[in-house]
C-alpha positions as CSV (number, residue, x, y, z in Angstrom):
1,M,31.4,123.1,113.9
2,Q,30.3,121.3,117.1
3,F,26.8,122.7,116.6
4,L,26.7,121.7,113.0
5,S,28.1,118.2,113.5
6,G,25.6,117.5,116.3
7,G,23.4,114.5,115.7
8,N,20.2,116.6,116.0
9,F,21.2,119.6,113.7
10,L,18.7,118.8,111.0
11,S,15.9,118.1,113.5
12,R,16.6,121.4,115.2
13,L,16.4,123.2,111.9
14,S,13.2,121.6,110.9
15,S,11.6,122.4,114.2
16,F,12.8,126.0,114.3
17,P,9.9,128.2,115.6
18,V,9.4,130.4,112.6
19,D,6.6,132.3,114.4
20,S,9.3,133.6,116.8
21,L,11.0,135.6,114.1
22,N,10.7,139.4,114.3
23,D,11.8,142.4,112.1
24,E,15.1,142.8,113.9
25,T,16.1,139.2,113.5
26,V,15.3,139.1,109.9
27,E,17.0,142.4,109.2
28,L,20.2,141.1,110.9
29,L,20.0,137.8,108.9
30,Q,19.6,139.7,105.7
31,T,22.6,141.9,106.5
32,Y,24.8,138.8,106.9
33,L,23.3,137.0,103.8
34,V,24.2,139.9,101.4
35,S,27.5,140.6,103.0
36,E,30.6,140.4,100.8
37,D,32.2,138.2,103.4
38,M,29.5,135.6,102.8
39,E,30.6,134.5,99.4
40,L,29.3,131.1,98.6
41,E,31.9,130.4,95.9
42,L,34.6,130.8,98.5
43,A,33.0,128.7,101.2
44,A,31.5,125.9,99.1
45,P,34.8,124.1,98.4
46,T,35.7,123.7,102.0
47,S,32.2,123.2,103.4
48,G,30.6,121.3,100.6
49,T,26.8,121.7,100.2
50,L,26.4,122.6,103.9
51,V,27.0,126.3,103.4
52,T,24.9,126.6,100.3
53,G,22.0,124.6,101.9
54,L,22.1,126.7,105.1
55,H,22.3,129.9,103.0
56,S,19.2,128.8,101.0
57,W,17.3,127.9,104.1
58,L,18.0,131.2,105.7
59,L,16.9,133.1,102.6
60,A,13.7,131.0,102.5
61,L,13.2,131.8,106.2
62,C,13.5,135.5,105.5
63,S,11.2,135.3,102.5
64,L,8.6,133.3,104.5
65,Y,8.6,135.9,107.3
66,N,8.2,138.8,104.8
67,V,5.3,137.0,103.0
68,N,3.6,136.2,106.3
69,K,3.9,139.7,107.5
70,K,2.2,141.0,104.3
71,V,-0.5,138.5,104.6
72,I,-1.2,139.3,108.3
73,D,-1.2,143.0,107.5
74,T,-3.7,142.4,104.7
75,K,-6.0,140.3,106.9
76,V,-5.9,143.0,109.6
77,N,-6.9,145.7,107.1
């Protein structure tokens, strides 16, 4: 909670170095995002829109990585 309530949380998210992602990190993220323990319906009442927004951002980050990977592979070939 201390990390999330920090005054620079949003700026840290927006300046996240997406180019530093790798297959292992994305795979670990996806494992957590689809886990039964990560049920948005249960977390949303206590965390408000923070959990759903963070979840959406992480999904978008994984999608961006996968698209970039396919584009780079296409350019190389």
